[in-house]
Steps between C-alpha positions, in 0.01 A plus 500: 500500500455145391689238311548485126558164333638466149534137385813392316309436179397179327612464138228238441212745558343646190589863434262734677394240761483648848711315752324624813126559471275685741136419426205655686248214500231659717483802727745418780638189324825523306697219340876522464637253245868441434524390138868416518720261692691678772859424591596414854660843529166667408263316736547716810481830312185384320339402831598836652350684202175303527480575872571871437217503245258341747602746774471802268151394392373454858452130431352315800575141396680298234431167330802320354419229245740249351535163330799350675703190558313378808622194684151425630233260384190643337558565129234738369417643841551860605685541828477810716727658758423826678727731694496823697139459609355466151159333488495165320341522156180306427525310171122500452480876545798540267310317225714185491273232357453185705695624801362597837838589645863517406713242678749622757858481377670248729734666748865493405428471126786657308417774248736402219469821301733787579266776385200372700723440803640855474148643470387299804802622697439864404133482598578317826774750594268793427213339699275515190201262538562244226327189367701261284331262255716230345446202276734246346683654207678194371577142588730449794725203416607240751252579774449133567183320598151629429609858426730384219230275354250789508747737333579243230129447433447877468776524240337217303171693462 
């Protein structure tokens, strides 16, 4: 068994470019990269296929990484959320320069990306230990106050 995901196709990708990549980085470490925007109608099936792949490979934990619209202060920081008993990741051990720890993602922070949200839901529902690492992906307009000033300064760099 397992899920099969076939993306709708992106006419802007160069011919011969893989849309879904499975890269074995190290023994026991595999990267799945989606090199195509997914439609709202594809998000859940993609998340189910990723979960099926992790289950079929006897995966014991997952790390989701994304640059998102985050309505929190801290441009340039990496925020972490863990679920299903996953151990928090140590930024120093992960080789992140100048960081001793990832900051905790403030509770109640919305994940404004349908694919990441679907992946989080699939992993949570399947009780897969998962760590999520997020950073600001683009300026969030009209935050107001210090957060807006910080975002505007980041855009000006």
